[in-house]
C-alpha positions, 0 to 999 in steps of 0.5 A, spaced: 148 371 391 141 368 390 139 365 397 133 362 399 131 361 406 125 356 408 122 358 414 120 365 417 121 365 424 126 369 428 132 365 425 130 365 418 126 372 417 132 376 421 138 372 417 134 373 411 133 380 412 141 381 414 143 377 408 139 382 403 141 388 406 148 386 404 146 386 397 144 379 396 137 377 393 134 373 398 127 369 397 123 367 404 119 361 403 113 360 407 107 355 407 101 360 410 098 365 404 096 370 410 103 371 413 106 371 407 102 377 404 103 380 411 110 380 410 110 382 403 107 389 406 112 389 412 107 386 417 112 382 422 109 376 426 113 378 432 116 384 435 124 384 434 128 391 435 129 394 428 127 388 424 120 391 421 125 397 418 130 392 415 125 388 412 121 394 409 127 397 406 129 390 403 123 389 400 122 396 397 129 394 394 126 388 391 132 384 394 128 380 399 122 376 396 117 373 400 113 367 397 109 360 397 113 357 392 119 352 392 120 354 384 123 358 382 126 360 388 130 354 389 132 353 382 135 360 382 139 359 388 146 358 390 145 357 397 138 354 401 138 355 408 133 350 412 130 355 418 124 351 420 122 349 427 124 343 431 120 343 437 120 338 443 116 332 443 113 329 449 120 324 450 124 331 450 127 329 443 127 334 437 121 333 432 125 333 425 118 332 421 118 339 418 126 339 417 125 333 413 119 334 410 122 341 407 129 337 405 125 333 400 121 339 397 128 343 396 131 336 393 126 336 388 127 343 386 134 343 385 137 345 379 145 346 377 150 346 383 147 348 390 149 348 397 143 346 402 145 348 409 141 347 416 140 353 420 135 349 424 137 347 431 138 339 430 141 333 434 147 330 431 146 325 425 140 329 422 144 333 417 147 326 414 139 324 414 138 330 410 144 329 406 141 323 404 134 325 402 137 331 398 141 325 394 135 321 393 130 327 391 134 331 387 134 331 379 139 326 376 142 332 373 143 337 379 149 337 384 148 338 391 153 339 397 150 340 404 152 344 411 150 345 418 151 353 420 148 353 427 145 360 429 147 363 436 142 370 435 138 372 442 131 375 441 131 382 443 138 383 439 138 378 434 140 383 428 146 385 432 147 378 433 147 376 426 151 382 424 156 381 429 157 374 432 162 371 436 163 366 431 161 363 425 160 355 425 160 352 418 160 344 418 161 340 411 164 335 408 165 339 402 171 344 401 167 347 395 161 348 399 165 351 405 169 356 400 162 358 398 159 359 405 165 363 407 164 367 401 157 369 403 159 371 410 165 375 408 161 381 410 161 379 417 167 380 421 167 374 426 172 368 427 170 362 423 169 355 426 170 350 420 168 343 422 164 337 420 157 336 421 157 333 428 161 338 431 157 344 428 151 340 431 153 339 437 156 346 438 149 349 438 146 344 443 152 345 448 153 353 448 145 353 449 145 348 455 152 351 458 148 358 458 142 355 461 147 351 467 150 359 468 143 361 469 141 355 474 147 356 478 146 363 479 139 361 482 142 356 486 147 361 489 141 366 490 137 360 494 143 359 498 144 366 499 137 367 502 138 361 506 145 364 510 144 371 509 148 373 504 147 378 498 147 373 491 148 379 487 155 381 490 157 374 490 155 373 483 159 379 481 165 377 485 165 370 482 163 374 475 170 378 475 174 372 474 175 372 467 175 365 467 168 365 469 165 372 466 159 376 468 154 374 463 148 370 464 149 370 472 143 374 474 138 370 479 131 371 477 125 367 475 129 362 471 130 361 463 125 361 458 124 362 450 124 358 444 132 355 445 134 354 452 128 349 454 128 346 448 135 345 447 137 342 454 131 337 453 134 335 446 141 334 449 139 330 455 135 326 450 141 325 445 145 323 451 140 318 453 140 315 446 148 314 446 147 311 453 150 317 457 145 320 463 147 327 463 145 328 470 148 335 470 143 338 465 137 334 468 139 338 475 139 344 471 132 343 469 130 341 476 133 348 478 130 352 473 123 349 475 124 350 483 126 358 481 119 359 478 116 355 484 120 359 489 117 366 486 110 363 488 113 361 495 115 368 496 108 370 494 105 365 499 110 367 505 108 375 504 100 374 503 099 368 507 093 365 504 093 367 497 086 366 495 081 372 493 088 376 493 089 381 487 096 380 485 099 385 479 104 382 474 109 386 471 112 383 465 110 377 461 115 375 456 120 371 458 125 377 457 125 384 455 125 387 448 121 381 445 114 379 445 115 371 446 112 367 451 115 360 449 116 357 456 116 364 459 116 363 467 110 368 467 106 362 465 108 357 470 108 362 476 101 365 474 098 358 473 100 356 480 098 363 483 091 361 479 091 355 482 091 357 489 085 362 488 089 369 486 086 374 481 091 376 477 092 383 473 098 384 468 101 388 464 107 387 459 109 393 453 109 388 447 107 381 449 100 381 452 096 379 445 101 373 445 100 372 452 092 372 452 093 366 447 096 361 453 094 365 460 086 365 461 082 369 466 088 374 467 085 382 467 090 385 462 091 392 463 094 398 459 100 400 463 104 398 470 100 403 474 093 399 472 096 392 473 098 395 480 092 398 482 088 395 488 093 390 488 095 386 494 102 384 491 106 386 485 111 381 482 116 383 477 118 378 472 121 381 466 126 386 466 123 391 461 127 398 462 120 402 463 120 398 470 126 401 472 123 408 471 116 407 475 114 412 480 113 407 486 110 413 490 104 413 486 104 405 485 104 404 493 098 409 494 094 405 489 095 398 492 091 395 497 098 393 501 105 395 498 108 389 497 113 387 492 117 381 489 122 383 485 124 377 480 129 381 476 132 385 482 131 391 478 130 395 485 134 397 491 131 394 497 133 400 502 130 405 497 123 400 496 123 400 504 124 407 505 118 408 501 114 403 505 114 397 501 115 390 504 120 388 499 123 381 497 128 380 491 132 374 489 138 372 493 138 378 497 
């Protein structure tokens, strides 16, 4: 098929590259000339394992085409995906301005029969708005059907999540569109959930909010474990063995972040309010998540006493490993709170320091973990990068002013760290 993606963020770029690799001709429309020219050269705007190689391969084969123009890419396409951002407004609602603007531009360039599908995360009812826009803006002789196909990829494993998803959700009122979209996804071996617009829209929000709930639940159990002397890791391991619960997303830490969970939890709370339902459960999920970040700072205060003028080394800045994404990263709040107390911050992250420097000021960015720890009164681990699991802590201890560590990801064995001479504090143990 010939397909087009409008938007080249995580969702648009990864999915476009995968579909091109399946043998389709795929256009990707952007609105910034510099970014499009970089993509043509294989310069990727974010770090995602395997993505650069996949993009370069399919650009070279001329199956993946980057452009600023809606014509002729839209008119030639069997399917057009909307994959632009829906950031959170001050009220917690999803900002749909880009989605609706793109829908109008797509409509104006349609020819023949086309299916337009939304990949962007949008609240229930949005797809019917987009359908109306397409009907109003399309040429008279163009025929268009509409669908909602939410994405479920995780940053750091986006390609494998796209090629091997747990399910493919297709929401549409058109049998013809459904058949075409099922055919497009045939190379992907995954169960199909065929439904209507509203159900597809809500599945996305409900899934992300539930995962955020599991993370906040793990952090609540961790806090209780610290208070009563239990080992939260063993508690969570024990409940995760129950097949009804499962062990994924039950790791306590500094809380969830990134581009999806914070935004989608807020949006689902807002959607519920708009329908006169106070979703207090999710409001508490947010409260626990915010408290998890403050608890890291509370531990630092307890370890150091007066934080003012103390040097604290931060290991890990991205919201999770295998990405450079700093959107809503716990490190941002934690570092800001520490700086408010007068701490001096040095930091290292394998991939995200350039991005971090745009949102975190007065931080001394280092070339490696050892430099970040040198002369520090305390080090705090905030991202679960594999390289942090292999550090030489004997060397680190000798370079620190005082050997103290807050292990925000529970990467290390407390007794081993104690034997090395560290004052150690994990999460929930």
